[in-house]
C-alpha positions as a Markdown table, in Angstrom:
| # | Residue | x | y | z |
|---|---|---|---|---|
| 1 | Unk | 124.2 | 102.3 | 94.2 |
| 2 | Unk | 124.1 | 102.2 | 98.0 |
| 3 | Unk | 121.7 | 105.2 | 98.1 |
| 4 | Unk | 119.4 | 103.5 | 95.6 |
| 5 | Unk | 119.4 | 100.4 | 97.8 |
| 6 | Unk | 118.7 | 102.5 | 100.9 |
| 7 | Unk | 115.8 | 104.3 | 99.2 |
| 8 | Unk | 114.4 | 100.9 | 98.0 |
| 9 | Unk | 114.5 | 99.5 | 101.6 |
| 10 | Unk | 112.8 | 102.7 | 103.0 |
| 11 | Unk | 110.2 | 102.6 | 100.2 |
| 12 | Unk | 109.5 | 98.9 | 100.8 |
| 13 | Unk | 109.0 | 99.4 | 104.6 |
| 14 | Unk | 106.7 | 102.4 | 104.1 |
| 15 | Unk | 104.6 | 100.4 | 101.5 |
| 16 | Unk | 104.4 | 97.5 | 103.9 |
| 17 | Unk | 103.1 | 99.9 | 106.7 |
| 18 | Unk | 100.6 | 101.3 | 104.2 |
| 19 | Unk | 99.0 | 97.9 | 103.7 |
| 20 | Unk | 97.4 | 98.2 | 107.2 |
| 21 | Unk | 95.4 | 101.4 | 107.7 |
| 22 | Unk | 95.8 | 101.3 | 111.5 |
| 23 | Unk | 99.6 | 100.9 | 111.3 |
| 24 | Unk | 99.8 | 103.7 | 108.8 |
| 25 | Unk | 97.9 | 106.0 | 111.1 |
| 26 | Unk | 100.2 | 105.1 | 114.0 |
| 27 | Unk | 103.2 | 105.7 | 111.8 |
| 28 | Unk | 102.0 | 109.1 | 110.7 |
| 29 | Unk | 101.1 | 110.2 | 114.3 |
| 30 | Unk | 104.6 | 109.3 | 115.6 |
| 31 | Unk | 106.3 | 110.7 | 112.6 |
| 32 | Unk | 104.5 | 114.0 | 112.8 |
| 33 | Unk | 105.0 | 114.3 | 116.5 |
| 34 | Unk | 108.7 | 113.5 | 116.1 |
| 35 | Unk | 109.0 | 116.2 | 113.3 |
| 36 | Unk | 107.2 | 118.8 | 115.5 |
| 37 | Unk | 109.4 | 117.9 | 118.5 |
| 38 | Unk | 112.6 | 118.5 | 116.4 |
| 39 | Unk | 111.2 | 121.6 | 114.9 |
| 40 | Unk | 110.0 | 123.0 | 118.2 |
| 41 | Unk | 113.4 | 122.3 | 119.8 |
| 42 | Unk | 115.3 | 123.9 | 116.9 |
| 43 | Unk | 113.1 | 127.0 | 117.1 |
| 44 | Unk | 113.6 | 127.3 | 120.8 |
| 45 | Unk | 117.4 | 127.0 | 120.5 |
| 46 | Unk | 117.4 | 129.5 | 117.6 |
| 47 | Unk | 115.5 | 132.0 | 119.6 |
| 48 | Unk | 117.6 | 131.5 | 122.7 |
| 49 | Unk | 121.1 | 131.6 | 121.1 |
| 50 | Unk | 120.7 | 133.5 | 117.8 |
| 51 | Unk | 118.0 | 136.1 | 118.6 |
| 52 | Unk | 118.9 | 136.3 | 122.4 |
| 53 | Unk | 115.2 | 136.3 | 123.4 |
| 54 | Unk | 114.9 | 134.9 | 126.9 |
| 55 | Unk | 111.1 | 134.4 | 127.2 |
| 56 | Unk | 110.0 | 133.3 | 123.8 |
| 57 | Unk | 111.9 | 129.9 | 123.6 |
| 58 | Unk | 110.1 | 128.3 | 126.5 |
| 59 | Unk | 106.7 | 127.8 | 125.0 |
| 60 | Unk | 108.2 | 126.1 | 121.9 |
| 61 | Unk | 110.5 | 124.0 | 124.1 |
| 62 | Unk | 107.5 | 122.9 | 126.2 |
| 63 | Unk | 105.7 | 122.1 | 123.0 |
| 64 | Unk | 108.6 | 120.0 | 121.9 |
| 65 | Unk | 108.7 | 118.0 | 125.1 |
| 66 | Unk | 104.9 | 117.4 | 124.9 |
| 67 | Unk | 105.3 | 116.0 | 121.4 |
| 68 | Unk | 107.8 | 113.5 | 122.8 |
| 69 | Unk | 105.3 | 112.6 | 125.6 |
| 70 | Unk | 102.7 | 112.0 | 122.8 |
| 71 | Unk | 105.1 | 109.5 | 121.1 |
| 72 | Unk | 105.7 | 107.7 | 124.4 |
| 73 | Unk | 102.0 | 107.5 | 125.3 |
| 74 | Unk | 101.1 | 106.4 | 121.8 |
| 75 | Unk | 103.3 | 103.3 | 122.1 |
| 76 | Unk | 101.2 | 102.0 | 125.0 |
| 77 | Unk | 97.5 | 100.9 | 125.2 |
| 78 | Unk | 94.6 | 102.1 | 123.1 |
| 79 | Unk | 93.4 | 104.2 | 125.9 |
| 80 | Unk | 96.7 | 106.0 | 126.2 |
| 81 | Unk | 96.7 | 106.4 | 122.4 |
| 82 | Unk | 93.4 | 108.3 | 122.7 |
| 83 | Unk | 94.9 | 110.4 | 125.4 |
| 84 | Unk | 97.9 | 111.2 | 123.2 |
| 85 | Unk | 95.7 | 112.2 | 120.3 |
| 86 | Unk | 93.6 | 114.4 | 122.7 |
| 87 | Unk | 96.8 | 116.0 | 124.0 |
| 88 | Unk | 98.0 | 116.6 | 120.5 |
| 89 | Unk | 94.8 | 118.5 | 119.6 |
| 90 | Unk | 95.0 | 120.6 | 122.7 |
| 91 | Unk | 98.7 | 121.4 | 122.0 |
| 92 | Unk | 97.8 | 122.5 | 118.5 |
| 93 | Unk | 95.1 | 124.8 | 119.7 |
| 94 | Unk | 97.5 | 126.2 | 122.3 |
| 95 | Unk | 100.2 | 126.7 | 119.7 |
| 96 | Unk | 97.9 | 128.5 | 117.4 |
| 97 | Unk | 97.0 | 131.0 | 120.2 |
| 98 | Unk | 100.7 | 131.4 | 121.2 |
| 99 | Unk | 102.1 | 131.9 | 117.6 |
| 100 | Unk | 99.3 | 134.2 | 116.4 |
| 101 | Unk | 99.3 | 136.3 | 119.6 |
| 102 | Unk | 103.1 | 136.6 | 119.9 |
| 103 | Unk | 103.8 | 137.1 | 116.2 |
| 104 | Unk | 107.5 | 136.4 | 116.9 |
| 105 | Unk | 109.7 | 136.7 | 115.0 |
| 106 | Unk | 108.4 | 139.4 | 112.8 |
| 107 | Unk | 105.0 | 137.6 | 112.2 |
| 108 | Unk | 106.7 | 134.6 | 110.6 |
| 109 | Unk | 105.9 | 132.1 | 113.3 |
| 110 | Unk | 102.2 | 132.3 | 112.5 |
| 111 | Unk | 102.9 | 130.8 | 109.1 |
| 112 | Unk | 103.8 | 127.5 | 110.8 |
| 113 | Unk | 100.1 | 127.3 | 111.7 |
| 114 | Unk | 99.3 | 126.5 | 108.0 |
| 115 | Unk | 100.6 | 122.9 | 108.5 |
| 116 | Unk | 98.0 | 122.2 | 111.3 |
| 117 | Unk | 95.0 | 121.4 | 109.1 |
| 118 | Unk | 97.1 | 119.0 | 107.0 |
| 119 | Unk | 98.5 | 117.2 | 110.1 |
| 120 | Unk | 95.0 | 117.1 | 111.6 |
| 121 | Unk | 93.5 | 115.3 | 108.6 |
| 122 | Unk | 96.5 | 112.9 | 108.3 |
| 123 | Unk | 96.3 | 111.9 | 112.0 |
| 124 | Unk | 92.6 | 112.1 | 112.7 |
| 125 | Unk | 91.3 | 111.1 | 109.2 |
| 126 | Unk | 88.7 | 113.2 | 107.4 |
| 127 | Unk | 85.8 | 113.1 | 109.9 |
| 128 | Unk | 87.6 | 113.9 | 113.2 |
| 129 | Unk | 90.0 | 116.0 | 111.2 |
| 130 | Unk | 87.2 | 118.1 | 109.9 |
| 131 | Unk | 85.9 | 118.8 | 113.5 |
| 132 | Unk | 89.4 | 119.6 | 114.6 |
| 133 | Unk | 89.8 | 122.0 | 111.7 |
| 134 | Unk | 86.5 | 123.8 | 112.5 |
| 135 | Unk | 87.7 | 124.4 | 116.1 |
| 136 | Unk | 91.0 | 125.8 | 115.1 |
| 137 | Unk | 89.5 | 127.8 | 112.2 |
| 138 | Unk | 87.1 | 129.5 | 114.6 |
| 139 | Unk | 90.0 | 130.2 | 116.9 |
| 140 | Unk | 91.8 | 132.0 | 114.0 |
| 141 | Unk | 88.7 | 133.9 | 113.1 |
| 142 | Unk | 88.3 | 135.0 | 116.7 |
| 143 | Unk | 91.9 | 136.2 | 116.9 |
| 144 | Unk | 92.2 | 137.9 | 113.5 |
| 145 | Unk | 88.6 | 139.0 | 112.7 |
| 146 | Unk | 87.1 | 140.1 | 116.0 |
| 147 | Unk | 87.9 | 143.1 | 118.2 |
| 148 | Unk | 88.2 | 141.0 | 121.3 |
| 149 | Unk | 90.7 | 138.7 | 119.6 |
| 150 | Unk | 92.5 | 141.6 | 118.1 |
| 151 | Unk | 93.0 | 143.1 | 121.6 |
| 152 | Unk | 95.0 | 140.0 | 122.6 |
| 153 | Unk | 97.5 | 140.3 | 119.7 |
| 154 | Unk | 101.1 | 141.4 | 120.6 |
| 155 | Unk | 102.1 | 141.8 | 116.9 |
| 156 | Unk | 100.6 | 144.2 | 114.4 |
| 157 | Unk | 99.7 | 142.2 | 111.3 |
| 158 | Unk | 98.8 | 143.8 | 108.0 |
| 159 | Unk | 95.2 | 144.0 | 106.9 |
| 160 | Unk | 95.9 | 141.6 | 104.0 |
| 161 | Unk | 97.3 | 139.0 | 106.5 |
| 162 | Unk | 94.1 | 139.3 | 108.6 |
| 163 | Unk | 92.0 | 138.6 | 105.6 |
| 164 | Unk | 94.1 | 136.1 | 103.6 |
| 165 | Unk | 95.7 | 133.9 | 106.2 |
| 166 | Unk | 92.4 | 132.3 | 107.4 |
| 167 | Unk | 91.5 | 131.8 | 103.8 |
| 168 | Unk | 94.8 | 130.1 | 103.1 |
| 169 | Unk | 94.2 | 128.0 | 106.2 |
| 170 | Unk | 90.8 | 127.0 | 104.8 |
| 171 | Unk | 92.2 | 126.1 | 101.3 |
| 172 | Unk | 94.9 | 123.9 | 102.8 |
| 173 | Unk | 92.4 | 122.0 | 104.8 |
| 174 | Unk | 90.2 | 121.5 | 101.7 |
| 175 | Unk | 93.2 | 120.2 | 99.8 |
| 176 | Unk | 94.2 | 117.8 | 102.7 |
| 177 | Unk | 90.5 | 116.8 | 103.0 |
| 178 | Unk | 90.2 | 115.7 | 99.4 |
| 179 | Unk | 93.6 | 114.0 | 99.4 |
| 180 | Unk | 92.4 | 112.0 | 102.4 |
| 181 | Unk | 89.1 | 111.1 | 100.8 |
| 182 | Unk | 91.0 | 109.9 | 97.7 |
| 183 | Unk | 93.6 | 108.0 | 99.8 |
| 184 | Unk | 90.9 | 106.3 | 101.8 |
| 185 | Unk | 89.0 | 105.3 | 98.7 |
| 186 | Unk | 92.1 | 104.0 | 97.1 |
| 187 | Unk | 93.0 | 102.0 | 100.3 |
| 188 | Unk | 89.6 | 100.4 | 100.3 |
| 189 | Unk | 89.8 | 99.5 | 96.7 |
| 190 | Unk | 93.3 | 98.0 | 97.2 |
| 191 | Unk | 92.0 | 96.0 | 100.2 |
| 192 | Unk | 89.1 | 94.7 | 98.2 |
| 193 | Unk | 91.4 | 93.7 | 95.4 |
| 194 | Unk | 93.8 | 92.0 | 97.8 |
| 195 | Unk | 90.9 | 90.1 | 99.4 |
| 196 | Unk | 89.8 | 89.0 | 95.9 |
| 197 | Unk | 93.3 | 88.0 | 94.9 |
| 198 | Unk | 93.7 | 86.0 | 98.1 |
| 199 | Unk | 90.4 | 84.3 | 97.5 |
| 200 | Unk | 91.5 | 83.3 | 94.0 |
| 201 | Unk | 94.9 | 82.1 | 95.3 |
| 202 | Unk | 93.7 | 79.9 | 98.2 |
| 203 | Unk | 90.2 | 78.9 | 97.0 |
| 204 | Unk | 89.2 | 76.5 | 94.4 |
| 205 | Unk | 87.3 | 78.4 | 91.7 |
| 206 | Unk | 84.7 | 75.7 | 91.1 |
| 207 | Unk | 83.8 | 74.6 | 94.7 |
| 208 | Unk | 85.0 | 77.7 | 96.6 |
| 209 | Unk | 86.6 | 75.5 | 99.2 |
| 210 | Unk | 90.4 | 75.7 | 100.0 |
| 211 | Unk | 92.6 | 74.5 | 97.2 |
| 212 | Unk | 96.0 | 72.9 | 97.7 |
| 213 | Unk | 97.7 | 76.3 | 98.5 |
| 214 | Unk | 94.9 | 77.2 | 101.0 |
| 215 | Unk | 95.3 | 73.8 | 102.6 |
| 216 | Unk | 99.0 | 74.4 | 103.2 |
| 217 | Unk | 98.1 | 77.7 | 105.0 |
| 218 | Unk | 95.7 | 76.0 | 107.4 |
| 219 | Unk | 97.1 | 72.6 | 107.9 |
| 220 | Unk | 99.4 | 73.4 | 110.8 |
| 221 | Unk | 96.4 | 74.6 | 112.9 |
| 222 | Unk | 94.7 | 71.2 | 112.5 |
| 223 | Unk | 97.9 | 69.1 | 113.0 |
| 224 | Unk | 99.0 | 70.6 | 116.3 |
| 225 | Unk | 98.8 | 68.3 | 119.4 |
| 226 | Unk | 95.3 | 67.8 | 120.8 |
| 227 | Unk | 94.0 | 65.8 | 123.8 |
| 228 | Unk | 91.5 | 64.1 | 121.5 |
| 229 | Unk | 94.0 | 63.4 | 118.7 |
| 230 | Unk | 94.1 | 64.7 | 115.2 |
| 231 | Unk | 93.2 | 63.1 | 111.9 |
| 232 | Unk | 93.5 | 63.6 | 108.2 |
| 233 | Unk | 91.7 | 61.9 | 105.4 |
| 234 | Unk | 92.1 | 61.7 | 101.6 |
| 235 | Unk | 88.9 | 61.3 | 99.6 |
| 236 | Unk | 88.5 | 60.2 | 96.0 |
| 237 | Unk | 85.3 | 59.9 | 94.0 |
| 238 | Unk | 85.2 | 56.4 | 92.5 |
| 239 | Unk | 85.2 | 56.1 | 88.7 |
| 240 | Unk | 84.8 | 59.8 | 88.2 |
| 241 | Unk | 86.5 | 59.7 | 84.8 |
| 242 | Unk | 83.6 | 57.5 | 83.6 |
| 243 | Unk | 81.1 | 60.1 | 84.8 |
| 244 | Unk | 82.9 | 62.8 | 82.7 |
| 245 | Unk | 82.9 | 60.5 | 79.7 |
| 246 | Unk | 79.3 | 59.6 | 80.1 |
| 247 | Unk | 77.6 | 62.9 | 81.1 |
| 248 | Unk | 80.2 | 65.5 | 80.1 |
| 249 | Unk | 82.5 | 67.8 | 82.1 |
| 250 | Unk | 79.8 | 70.3 | 83.0 |
| 251 | Unk | 77.8 | 67.6 | 84.7 |
| 252 | Unk | 80.9 | 66.3 | 86.3 |
| 253 | Unk | 81.4 | 69.8 | 87.8 |
| 254 | Unk | 77.8 | 69.7 | 89.1 |
| 255 | Unk | 78.5 | 66.4 | 90.8 |
| 256 | Unk | 81.7 | 67.8 | 92.4 |
| 257 | Unk | 79.7 | 70.7 | 93.8 |
| 258 | Unk | 77.0 | 68.4 | 95.2 |
| 259 | Unk | 79.7 | 66.1 | 96.7 |
| 260 | Unk | 81.3 | 69.0 | 98.5 |
| 261 | Unk | 78.0 | 70.1 | 99.9 |
| 262 | Unk | 77.3 | 66.6 | 101.2 |
| 263 | Unk | 80.7 | 66.4 | 102.9 |
| 264 | Unk | 80.6 | 69.8 | 104.4 |
| 265 | Unk | 77.1 | 69.2 | 105.8 |
| 266 | Unk | 78.3 | 65.9 | 107.3 |
| 267 | Unk | 81.5 | 67.2 | 108.8 |
| 268 | Unk | 80.1 | 70.6 | 110.0 |
| 269 | Unk | 82.4 | 72.4 | 112.4 |
| 270 | Unk | 84.5 | 69.3 | 113.1 |
| 271 | Unk | 86.8 | 69.7 | 110.1 |
| 272 | Unk | 87.7 | 71.5 | 106.9 |
| 273 | Unk | 87.6 | 70.2 | 103.4 |
| 274 | Unk | 90.1 | 71.1 | 100.6 |
| 275 | Unk | 90.2 | 70.2 | 97.0 |
| 276 | Unk | 93.5 | 68.4 | 96.3 |
| 277 | Unk | 93.1 | 68.1 | 92.6 |
| 278 | Unk | 90.5 | 66.7 | 90.1 |
| 279 | Unk | 88.2 | 64.4 | 92.1 |
| 280 | Unk | 90.6 | 64.1 | 95.1 |
| 281 | Unk | 89.9 | 66.0 | 98.3 |
| 282 | Unk | 91.7 | 66.4 | 101.6 |
| 283 | Unk | 89.9 | 66.5 | 104.9 |
| 284 | Unk | 91.4 | 67.8 | 108.1 |
| 285 | Unk | 89.6 | 66.8 | 111.3 |
| 286 | Unk | 89.8 | 68.5 | 114.6 |
| 287 | Unk | 89.3 | 65.3 | 116.7 |
| 288 | Unk | 90.9 | 61.9 | 116.1 |
| 289 | Unk | 88.5 | 60.1 | 118.4 |
| 290 | Unk | 85.5 | 60.8 | 116.1 |
| 291 | Unk | 87.3 | 60.8 | 112.8 |
| 292 | Unk | 86.3 | 57.2 | 111.8 |
| 293 | Unk | 82.7 | 57.9 | 112.6 |
| 294 | Unk | 82.6 | 61.1 | 110.5 |
| 295 | Unk | 84.2 | 59.3 | 107.5 |
| 296 | Unk | 81.7 | 56.4 | 107.8 |
| 297 | Unk | 78.9 | 59.0 | 107.7 |
| 298 | Unk | 80.4 | 60.6 | 104.6 |
| 299 | Unk | 80.6 | 57.2 | 102.9 |
| 300 | Unk | 76.9 | 56.5 | 103.7 |
| 301 | Unk | 75.7 | 60.0 | 102.7 |
| 302 | Unk | 77.5 | 59.8 | 99.4 |
| 303 | Unk | 76.5 | 56.3 | 98.4 |
| 304 | Unk | 72.9 | 56.9 | 99.5 |
| 305 | Unk | 72.5 | 60.1 | 97.4 |
| 306 | Unk | 71.3 | 60.4 | 93.8 |
| 307 | Unk | 73.3 | 62.9 | 91.9 |
| 308 | Unk | 71.1 | 64.8 | 89.5 |
| 309 | Unk | 72.6 | 66.6 | 86.5 |
| 310 | Unk | 71.2 | 68.3 | 83.4 |
| 311 | Unk | 72.1 | 65.2 | 81.4 |
| 312 | Unk | 70.9 | 62.5 | 83.8 |
| 313 | Unk | 71.0 | 60.9 | 87.2 |
| 314 | Unk | 73.7 | 58.7 | 88.7 |
| 315 | Unk | 74.9 | 57.2 | 91.9 |
| 316 | Unk | 78.4 | 57.8 | 93.3 |
| 317 | Unk | 80.7 | 56.3 | 95.9 |
| 318 | Unk | 83.8 | 57.5 | 97.5 |
| 319 | Unk | 87.0 | 55.9 | 98.8 |
| 320 | Unk | 88.6 | 57.3 | 101.9 |
| 321 | Unk | 92.1 | 56.8 | 103.3 |
| 322 | Unk | 92.1 | 58.0 | 107.0 |
| 323 | Unk | 95.0 | 58.5 | 109.3 |
| 324 | Unk | 94.5 | 59.1 | 113.0 |
| 325 | Unk | 97.0 | 60.4 | 115.5 |
| 326 | Unk | 97.1 | 59.5 | 119.1 |
| 327 | Unk | 96.0 | 62.1 | 121.8 |
| 328 | Unk | 98.6 | 64.7 | 122.4 |
| 329 | Unk | 100.8 | 63.4 | 119.5 |
| 330 | Unk | 102.6 | 65.9 | 117.3 |
| 331 | Unk | 102.0 | 65.0 | 113.7 |
| 332 | Unk | 104.4 | 65.4 | 110.8 |
| 333 | Unk | 102.5 | 66.4 | 107.6 |
| 334 | Unk | 104.6 | 64.5 | 105.2 |
| 335 | Unk | 104.2 | 61.3 | 107.2 |
| 336 | Unk | 100.4 | 61.9 | 107.4 |
| 337 | Unk | 100.2 | 62.4 | 103.6 |
| 338 | Unk | 102.2 | 59.3 | 102.9 |
| 339 | Unk | 99.9 | 57.2 | 105.1 |
| 340 | Unk | 96.7 | 58.7 | 103.8 |
| 341 | Unk | 97.8 | 58.0 | 100.2 |
| 342 | Unk | 98.6 | 54.4 | 101.1 |
| 343 | Unk | 95.2 | 54.0 | 102.9 |
| 344 | Unk | 93.3 | 55.5 | 99.9 |
| 345 | Unk | 95.1 | 53.2 | 97.5 |
| 346 | Unk | 94.3 | 50.2 | 99.7 |
| 347 | Unk | 90.6 | 51.2 | 99.8 |
| 348 | Unk | 90.5 | 51.3 | 96.0 |
| 349 | Unk | 92.4 | 48.0 | 95.6 |
| 350 | Unk | 89.9 | 46.3 | 98.0 |
| 351 | Unk | 86.9 | 47.3 | 96.0 |
| 352 | Unk | 86.3 | 51.1 | 96.6 |
| 353 | Unk | 83.4 | 52.6 | 98.6 |
| 354 | Unk | 85.1 | 52.0 | 101.9 |
| 355 | Unk | 87.2 | 53.7 | 104.6 |
| 356 | Unk | 90.6 | 52.3 | 105.3 |
| 357 | Unk | 92.0 | 53.6 | 108.6 |
| 358 | Unk | 95.7 | 53.7 | 109.6 |
| 359 | Unk | 97.2 | 55.0 | 112.8 |
| 360 | Unk | 100.0 | 57.6 | 112.6 |
| 361 | Unk | 102.5 | 55.2 | 114.1 |
| 362 | Unk | 102.1 | 52.7 | 111.3 |
| 363 | Unk | 104.6 | 54.5 | 109.0 |
| 364 | Unk | 107.5 | 52.1 | 108.5 |
| 365 | Unk | 109.5 | 53.9 | 105.8 |
| 366 | Unk | 111.5 | 57.0 | 105.8 |
| 367 | Unk | 110.8 | 58.1 | 102.3 |
| 368 | Unk | 109.1 | 61.4 | 101.8 |
| 369 | Unk | 105.8 | 61.7 | 99.9 |
| 370 | Unk | 105.6 | 64.5 | 97.4 |
| 371 | Unk | 103.2 | 67.4 | 97.8 |
| 372 | Unk | 101.1 | 66.1 | 94.9 |
| 373 | Unk | 100.8 | 62.6 | 96.3 |
| 374 | Unk | 97.4 | 61.0 | 95.5 |
| 375 | Unk | 96.1 | 57.6 | 94.8 |
| 376 | Unk | 95.8 | 56.7 | 91.1 |
| 377 | Unk | 92.8 | 55.0 | 89.6 |
| 378 | Unk | 93.0 | 51.3 | 90.2 |
């Protein structure tokens, strides 16, 4: 039971890392370097104590130390990460030369080289990994297929090894290459699917503006203290139910889209509009000192616009409940929502097509407004 739980935790952490391609690449680089450092150290100790070879362990021990250096460098800045990757490539090229030339023990060490094209593609991705493979493959060809390279060898490999090992090296690279292409394509598809899912989750499907869930994600940014104050407004299209009854729901949707366009053009970069539900909207404004002016402009723009639908034309008005915070004041969302709902209800009770403004300090009760608060049709 404990083992299953441990495996589940490990799997969850790896999957979380895999969501970010850059984090995944960092994880793979450090993991591979750690694996090679342990492996190099184990080989060095085995050669020193089991096989009693005094000279052979030192190159693998140095390689192990350099892998640790790679891990340390990779934890720092991007520049040092590039240095670490460059060192890793040089170390691999050096190890290929050492392992093939020495051939110790009994030619087996050269087989470790077969992992290099796989590691190269995993760390460098398919483009840079392909260049790295080409360099190391040419190095193998030089050592095993040319007379000059052959004169450097300190171990007598069989003729079959000379021919087949470079081919094995090539096949392993091709396999890693295609796996990386598939992984990269799958990762892109998952990212696209995630973006689409997030868009559906936080965006209103009709108007494409933030819905209530999206509003919750961005509200804290707009409610933080500011030297010009912050503001939040609740907007409600007047008598919208009558529009749906008269023109139909499709025409009602067209009116909602046109209303959103008008508000967004009026507000510009000074705020963000969210659909709260039905014909109700929430507007977060960056500056409290210009909030009333912006809401008045919205009122004028909406009432002065003729909304055209496939089934006819109509005029619309909007009621707005606005709450303004003082400069530098920290705003509580629940209190803002409560005040905005009251202000909107007051605007409707006083005849609609108007802005009712309240200051943040006007809250006199301690009751908490629910998340779905909104003024009802009066």
